[in-house]
C-alpha positions in Angstrom: 0.1 -0.2 -0.2 1.1 3.1 -1.4 1.9 6.3 1.3 0.7 9.4 -0.4 1.8 12.0 2.6 5.0 10.1 1.7 6.5 8.0 -1.3 9.6 7.6 -3.5 10.2 7.1 -6.4 13.2 6.0 -8.6 14.0 6.6 -12.2 17.4 6.7 -14.6 18.8 9.8 -13.3 18.3 9.3 -9.5 15.3 8.7 -5.8 12.5 11.6 -5.4 10.9 11.3 -2.5 7.7 13.0 -2.1 6.2 15.1 1.3 2.2 15.9 0.6 2.6 15.7 -3.4 5.8 18.3 -3.5 9.1 17.5 -4.3 11.3 17.1 -0.7 14.2 15.4 -2.1 16.1 14.0 -4.9 19.8 12.3 -5.6 21.1 11.6 -9.0 21.8 8.0 -9.3 26.4 8.6 -8.8 25.4 9.5 -5.3 23.1 7.1 -3.7 25.1 3.6 -5.5 28.0 5.6 -3.8 25.9 6.2 -0.9 24.5 2.8 -1.1 28.1 1.2 -1.3 29.4 3.6 1.7 26.2 2.1 3.1 26.9 -2.1 2.6 30.8 -1.5 3.7 30.5 0.2 6.8 28.0 -2.4 7.9 30.7 -4.2 7.3 32.7 -2.9 10.6 32.9 -5.3 13.0 32.2 -2.0 15.0 28.6 -1.6 13.4 27.2 -5.0 13.2 27.9 -5.6 17.5 26.5 -1.9 18.4 23.4 -2.1 19.3 24.0 -5.2 21.8 27.1 -3.0 22.7 24.0 -0.2 22.8 21.9 -2.7 25.2 24.7 -4.2 27.4 25.8 -0.2 28.3 22.5 0.9 28.8 21.9 -2.3 31.3 25.0 -1.8 33.4 24.2 2.1 34.2 20.6 1.5 35.3 22.6 -1.5 37.4 25.3 1.0 39.4 23.0 4.0 39.0 20.2 1.8 41.2 23.5 0.8 43.1 23.9 4.0 44.4 20.2 5.1 44.8 20.5 2.2 47.6 23.2 3.4 49.7 21.7 7.0 48.9 19.2 5.6 50.2 20.8 3.6 53.3 23.3 6.4 54.0 19.6 8.5 54.5 18.4 6.3 57.0 21.8 4.9 58.6 24.1 7.9 58.4 23.2 10.1 61.7 22.1 8.1 65.0 21.0 11.3 66.6 18.4 11.5 64.2 16.5 8.8 65.4 
């Protein structure tokens, strides 16, 4: 099904993006092929193949450390000063 609000057309001259019936962007065929090949080569780099997994691991580690830090803060607030009890 074609989304008439935003769609692409491909011709021998290049790729055209339309939004709400108006031309939003045009990329000539040579530039499109160059970008496609560059993307393919970048995608083959090991770092980018594992990026999603590394990002999830980094977020989990950050959240875990944040949780431990918050628990330590609460414990210190409750137990640090005996005169507060």
